[in-house]
C-alpha positions in Angstrom: 42.7 12.9 -16.8 43.6 9.6 -14.9 41.9 10.0 -11.8 38.4 9.7 -14.3 37.3 5.6 -14.1 36.1 6.4 -17.7 39.4 7.3 -19.4 37.5 11.0 -20.3 39.6 13.7 -21.0 37.4 16.9 -19.4 38.9 19.4 -21.7 36.9 18.4 -24.4 33.8 19.1 -23.1 30.7 17.1 -22.0 31.0 13.5 -23.1 28.4 10.8 -23.2 30.7 8.1 -20.9 30.6 10.8 -18.2 29.0 8.8 -15.3 28.9 12.1 -13.0 31.1 10.3 -10.0 32.4 13.8 -9.6 35.9 12.5 -8.8 37.8 15.1 -11.2 36.0 17.8 -9.2 37.4 16.9 -5.9 40.9 15.5 -7.8 41.3 19.2 -9.2 40.1 20.7 -6.0 43.1 18.9 -4.2 45.4 20.1 -7.0 44.4 24.1 -6.4 44.7 23.5 -2.8 48.4 22.6 -3.1 49.3 25.7 -5.6 47.2 28.2 -3.4 44.5 28.6 -6.0 40.3 29.1 -5.6 38.6 26.1 -6.2 35.6 25.4 -8.3 37.9 25.2 -11.5 35.6 21.8 -12.4 32.5 22.3 -11.2 28.5 21.5 -11.8 27.2 25.1 -12.4 24.5 27.0 -14.7 25.1 28.7 -18.0 24.8 31.8 -16.6 27.0 31.2 -13.9 29.8 30.4 -16.2 29.3 33.1 -18.6 28.8 36.2 -16.1 30.7 34.8 -13.3 27.7 34.8 -10.7 27.9 32.5 -7.7 25.4 30.1 -6.9 22.6 31.0 -4.5 19.2 29.9 -3.3 16.4 31.0 -5.6 13.0 30.9 -4.5 12.0 28.6 -7.4 14.7 25.7 -5.7 13.4 26.4 -2.2 9.5 26.0 -3.9 10.7 22.9 -5.3 12.3 21.8 -2.6 9.1 22.0 -0.2 7.0 20.3 -3.0 9.5 17.2 -2.7 9.7 17.4 1.0 5.7 17.4 0.9 5.2 14.5 -1.2 7.8 12.4 1.0 6.1 13.1 3.8 2.6 12.0 1.8 4.7 8.9 0.8 6.0 8.0 4.2 2.2 8.7 5.8 0.8 6.2 3.7 3.7 3.7 4.0 3.3 3.6 7.8 -0.7 4.1 8.2 -1.4 1.0 5.6 -2.9 -2.2 6.8 -0.8 -5.2 7.2 -3.5 -7.1 4.9 -5.6 -5.6 2.2 -9.1 -7.4 1.8 -11.8 -7.8 -0.7 -14.8 -9.1 0.5 -17.7 -9.6 -2.1 -21.2 -12.0 -2.2 -20.8 -14.4 -4.8 -22.0 -13.3 -8.4 -25.0 -14.5 -9.0 -26.5 -16.1 -6.0 -29.6 -15.2 -3.5 -29.8 -15.8 0.2 -30.7 -19.6 0.7 -32.7 -20.6 3.7 -32.2 -23.1 6.3 -35.3 -24.6 8.1 -35.5 -24.3 12.1 -34.5 -28.1 13.6 -34.4 -28.8 17.3 -33.6 -25.5 19.3 -31.9 -24.1 16.6 -33.9 -21.3 15.0 -34.4 -21.0 11.3 -31.4 -19.2 8.8 -30.8 -17.7 6.3 -27.2 -17.6 4.4 -25.3 -15.7 2.2 -22.3 -17.1 0.0 -19.2 -14.9 0.0 -15.6 -14.5 -1.8 -12.8 -12.7 -0.2 -9.3 -12.1 -1.2 -6.2 -11.2 1.2 -3.2 -9.3 0.3 -0.6 -9.9 3.4 1.6 -7.0 2.6 4.3 -7.9 5.1 7.4 -10.6 5.2 5.8 -12.7 7.8 2.9 -15.3 7.2 -0.2 -14.2 9.4 -2.4 -16.7 10.7 -6.2 -15.3 10.3 -9.5 -15.5 11.7 -13.1 -13.9 10.5 -15.6 -12.3 12.8 -18.9 -10.8 11.8 -20.0 -8.3 13.8 -23.6 -8.2 14.1 -26.0 -10.1 16.8 -26.9 -13.7 16.4 -24.3 -13.8 13.2 -22.9 -17.2 12.2 -19.9 -17.7 9.7 -19.4 -20.9 8.0 -16.2 -21.4 5.5 -16.5 -23.3 2.5 -12.7 -22.9 1.3 -11.1 -22.4 4.6 -8.0 -19.4 5.2 -6.1 -20.2 8.4 -3.3 -18.8 7.3 -2.0 -15.9 4.8 1.6 -16.5 3.4 4.0 -13.3 3.6 3.5 -11.0 0.5 0.8 -13.1 -1.0 -2.6 -13.3 -2.2 -4.9 -16.1 -0.8 -8.7 -17.0 -1.9 -11.1 -17.8 -0.1 -14.9 -18.5 0.6 -17.7 -18.7 3.2 -21.1 -18.5 4.2 -22.5 -15.7 6.5 -25.8 -17.0 8.1 -28.0 -14.8 10.0 -31.3 -15.6 12.4 -34.3 -14.9 9.7 -36.1 -13.5 12.7 -33.4 -10.7 13.2 -33.3 -9.9 9.7 -35.4 -6.5 9.3 -34.4 -5.0 5.5 -34.1 -7.0 2.3 -30.2 -5.6 2.0 -28.3 -5.9 5.9 -25.6 -3.8 6.7 -22.7 -6.1 7.8 -19.2 -5.8 8.9 -16.8 -8.3 8.8 -13.5 -8.7 10.7 -10.2 -9.9 9.9 -8.5 -10.8 13.4 -4.6 -12.2 13.6 -3.2 -13.4 17.0 -6.1 -11.5 18.8 -5.2 -8.2 16.8 -8.0 -7.0 14.3 -6.4 -6.4 10.9 -8.7 -4.8 8.6 -12.4 -4.4 9.0 -14.6 -4.9 5.6 -18.2 -3.8 5.2 -20.5 -5.5 3.1 -24.0 -6.3 2.3 -26.6 -9.0 3.6 -29.3 -10.2 1.2 -32.5 -12.0 3.0 -36.2 -11.8 3.3 -38.0 -9.0 5.0 -40.0 -10.6 8.3 -43.2 -10.8 7.2 -42.5 -11.6 3.5 -43.6 -14.5 0.9 -40.1 -14.8 -0.7 
């Protein structure tokens, strides 16, 4: 058939070279219209439809598959639209315990933990970032600063979190670190802070 881009003669049946472009179906329907014959001489059909001349119809199985497909697409769309622009991984430095910093002048005694942070920017624009610890009296001291996270890249950094020793009530204190970009909190990560409990001799 001249309309076939791969030069297949459809009278020879299904062939591997077919690219399923359906140009032959459209051309056949045009010819059948011109000679006043019913369309569908060349068509997609089931074996049962060809052998028993049963027309195509929507079956319960097709409806079920369609509903499952719509559900999966809905879940995919929800996950895509609700994901954070930044994906944050925050871990205390392995093998590191807390460190004490003695009081100096007006500064009270502090306890510090070292943390490793990884940021993955899921957008196509670079993101300026800052960090904030949501805990009374907490300080954050950068060791390996992160000021900007390039688009579609992973960036690593390192910082100390310092708490006033007198504010520590447990050996493992729960903290929340906020990642902020241009005044907007993009992500919140929970972590733990190890320190001496008040009244201990550690």
